[in-house]
C-alpha positions, 0 to 999 in steps of 0.5 A: 351255389356257385364257386364265388359263394362257396369261396365266401362261405369258406372265408367266413368259416375260416375267419370264424375258426380263427376268432374262436381259437383265439377266444378259446385260448383266452377262456382256457386261462379261466379254467385253471384251478381256484386257489384254496389258500384261506390267507390268499383269498377270502371265502366270498372271493373264492365262491365268486371264483368258483362260480366264474370258473363254472361259467367259463367251463360252460362257455368252453364246452360251447366253444368246443362244440362250435369248433367241431361244427366249423371244422366239419363244415370246412371238411364238407367243403373239401369233400364236396358235400357242403350245402347238402343236409346230412340228414335228408340229403336235400339242399340247404338254402344259401340264405341259411348257410349265410346265417349259419355257415357251419350248419349241417342240416336243412330247416326241416331236419333241424326242427 
């Protein structure tokens, strides 16, 4: 991988990180406690809110995992290990990095 390709992947990772952080801020609003006041919201509406909150919590957990992967990928770029499989030490093909720039493993080690 040459310097231009690495710079493009770094820019992709940084843009994805920014987008994800903005999305996580929005998602965080949905994690606020559900109002249990009987007079404020009907029973079915509360059940819907609790279900929505559970789905939002699941989304937020996936976003946190993605955030960790993006941050680790940027750290690997900085320390010069980006593009090297963390499991076997082999080279991760550029085509894989272009599709999944945060990946830390080659196809063989992912399976």
